C-alpha positions as CSV (number, residue, x, y, z in Angstrom):
1,M,-1.9,-25.0,9.0
2,A,-0.4,-27.1,6.2
3,I,1.5,-24.3,4.5
4,G,3.6,-23.6,7.7
5,L,2.3,-20.2,8.6
6,E,1.2,-18.8,11.9
7,V,-1.1,-15.8,11.4
8,G,-2.0,-13.0,13.8
9,Y,-4.5,-10.3,13.5
10,K,-3.9,-6.6,14.3
11,H,-6.7,-4.1,13.6
12,D,-8.6,-6.9,11.9
13,R,-5.8,-7.4,9.4
14,A,-3.8,-10.6,8.8
15,Y,-0.1,-10.6,9.4
16,V,2.6,-13.2,9.7
17,A,3.2,-14.1,13.3
18,G,5.5,-17.1,12.6
19,V,6.8,-19.2,9.8
20,D,7.7,-22.9,10.2
21,H,11.2,-23.8,9.1
22,D,11.3,-25.8,5.8
23,S,7.7,-25.1,5.0
24,Q,5.9,-23.6,1.9
25,A,5.6,-20.3,3.7
26,A,9.4,-20.3,4.4
27,R,10.3,-21.3,0.8
28,I,8.1,-18.6,-0.7
29,G,9.8,-16.0,1.5
30,L,7.2,-15.0,4.1
31,R,8.7,-13.1,7.0
32,M,7.5,-12.4,10.5
33,G,5.6,-9.1,10.5
34,D,4.6,-9.2,6.8
35,R,1.0,-8.0,6.4
36,I,-0.8,-10.4,4.1
37,L,-2.7,-8.8,1.2
38,S,-3.5,-11.7,-1.1
39,I,-2.8,-15.4,-1.6
40,N,-2.7,-16.7,-5.1
41,G,-4.5,-13.6,-6.3
42,V,-7.3,-13.9,-3.7
43,E,-7.7,-10.9,-1.3
44,A,-6.7,-12.1,2.2
45,M,-6.5,-9.0,4.4
46,S,-9.4,-9.7,6.9
47,P,-9.6,-12.9,9.0
48,N,-12.5,-14.3,6.9
49,A,-10.9,-13.4,3.6
50,F,-7.6,-14.9,4.8
51,R,-9.3,-18.2,5.7
52,Q,-11.1,-18.3,2.3
53,A,-7.9,-17.5,0.4
54,V,-6.0,-20.3,2.3
55,S,-8.9,-22.7,1.6
56,A,-8.9,-21.7,-2.1
57,A,-5.1,-22.2,-2.3
58,N,-5.6,-25.9,-1.3
59,D,-2.2,-25.9,0.5
60,N,-0.5,-24.8,-2.7
61,L,1.1,-21.3,-2.5
62,V,1.7,-19.9,-6.0
63,S,2.0,-16.2,-5.0
64,V,1.5,-14.1,-1.9
65,D,1.3,-10.3,-1.9
66,V,2.4,-8.8,1.4
67,Q,3.1,-5.3,2.7
68,R,6.6,-5.1,4.1
69,G,7.1,-1.6,5.6
70,N,6.1,0.8,2.8
71,E,6.6,-1.7,0.0
72,V,4.1,-4.1,-1.5
73,V,6.0,-7.3,-2.4
74,T,4.9,-10.3,-4.5
75,L,6.4,-13.5,-3.3
76,T,6.6,-16.7,-5.5
77,P,7.9,-20.2,-4.8
78,N,11.2,-19.6,-6.7
79,G,12.0,-16.8,-4.2
80,A,11.7,-14.1,-6.8
81,T,10.1,-10.9,-5.7
82,S,8.8,-7.9,-7.6
83,Q,9.0,-5.0,-5.3
84,W,7.3,-1.6,-5.6
85,V,9.5,0.8,-3.8
86,G,7.2,3.4,-2.3
87,M,4.0,4.1,-4.2
88,L,3.9,4.8,-7.9
89,T,1.6,7.8,-8.6
90,S,0.4,9.5,-11.8
91,T,-1.9,12.4,-12.6
92,L,-2.9,10.4,-15.6
93,N,-5.3,7.4,-15.5
94,E,-2.4,5.1,-16.4
95,I,1.3,4.6,-15.7
96,P,3.3,4.1,-18.9
97,G,4.8,0.7,-19.1
98,Y,2.3,-0.8,-16.6
99,R,-1.1,-2.4,-16.8
100,I,-3.8,-2.0,-14.2
101,T,-4.9,-5.4,-13.0
102,S,-7.5,-4.3,-10.3
103,F,-9.1,-1.3,-8.8
104,R,-9.0,-1.2,-5.0
105,G,-10.9,2.1,-4.2
106,L,-10.7,5.8,-4.0
107,V,-8.2,7.3,-1.6
108,K,-7.5,10.7,-0.1
109,G,-4.8,12.3,1.9
110,V,-4.9,15.5,3.8
111,G,-1.8,17.3,5.1
112,S,-1.3,20.6,6.9
113,A,1.5,22.7,8.2
114,T,1.3,25.7,10.6
115,G,3.8,27.8,12.4
116,L,5.1,31.3,13.0
117,S,8.1,31.0,10.7
118,G,9.5,28.9,7.9
119,G,7.9,30.5,4.8
120,A,4.9,29.6,2.7
121,A,6.8,27.4,0.2
122,G,8.3,25.2,3.0
123,K,4.9,24.8,4.6
124,A,3.3,24.0,1.3
125,S,5.9,21.3,0.7
126,D,5.4,19.9,4.2
127,A,1.6,19.8,3.7
128,F,1.9,18.1,0.3
129,R,4.3,15.5,1.8
130,D,2.0,14.8,4.7
131,A,-1.0,14.5,2.3
132,E,1.0,12.2,0.0
133,Q,2.0,10.0,2.9
134,A,-1.6,9.7,4.2
135,L,-2.7,8.8,0.6
136,T,0.0,6.2,0.2
137,N,-0.8,4.6,3.6
138,Q,-4.5,4.4,2.7
139,A,-3.7,2.9,-0.7
140,L,-1.3,0.3,0.8
141,S,-4.0,-0.6,3.4
142,L,-6.2,-1.5,0.4
143,G,-3.5,-3.7,-1.1
144,A,-2.7,-1.3,-3.9
145,N,0.7,-0.6,-5.3
146,A,-0.1,2.6,-7.3
147,V,-2.4,5.6,-7.4
148,V,-3.6,6.9,-10.7
149,G,-5.7,10.0,-11.6
150,L,-4.0,11.9,-8.8
151,Q,-5.6,15.3,-8.2
152,A,-5.2,18.1,-5.7
153,P,-8.7,19.5,-5.6
154,M,-8.2,21.7,-2.5
155,S,-5.4,23.6,-1.0
156,S,-5.6,26.6,1.3
157,A,-3.3,29.0,2.8
158,S,-3.9,31.7,5.5
159,Q,-1.6,34.3,7.0
160,G,-1.6,35.4,10.6
161,G,-4.0,34.1,13.2
162,I,-3.2,32.4,16.4
163,L,-1.1,29.7,14.9
164,G,0.7,31.9,12.4
165,D,0.7,30.9,8.7
166,A,-1.1,27.7,7.8
167,V,-1.2,25.6,4.6
168,I,-3.6,22.7,4.0
169,C,-3.3,20.3,1.1
170,C,-5.8,17.5,-0.1
171,L,-5.0,14.8,-2.6
172,I,-7.3,12.2,-4.1
173,G,-6.9,9.4,-6.6
174,S,-7.7,5.8,-7.5
175,A,-5.8,3.0,-5.7
176,V,-5.0,0.3,-8.1
177,V,-2.8,-2.8,-8.5
178,I,-0.5,-2.6,-11.5
179,E,2.0,-4.9,-13.1
180,Q,4.8,-4.1,-15.4
181,I,4.2,-4.9,-19.1
182,Q,6.8,-7.3,-20.3
183,G,9.2,-5.7,-22.8
184,A,8.1,-2.2,-21.9
């Protein structure tokens, strides 16, 4: 491929399998293992979408959004990156200082904690953390870098029983792509 990028597919998702030295892909900062989300603003996660995005780019990379671990990173030709550490979340339908540029879908996360000891507060914290991680992973898989309108419509706790105390937590929200408003 003219941009110097070797692509692999894992679970029907495009990822960087190799980068040619001294190529557009290398200059923009793509690394082996990056999961490709979009090219020049065109969604590129599935094999067909990736081919269409590369075709639309016409061998000219302006920006590439990738998932690198738990971060969504926007790469540009000058090497600058805007990184979103973790996942920004808000119970509001906005995040002050940011503008929503696209809606990616509704996401949910469910977490639970059980055991014979440890206390209800610790279990609730563990269940919430697990639900938040599941929600974050789902949002990242959609190419989002934030979740707005976050709600916890269901949580449940029980005492006793065969597994001891149990806590279940469910979180839902809207996965979105945001960008920082200049001067905010």
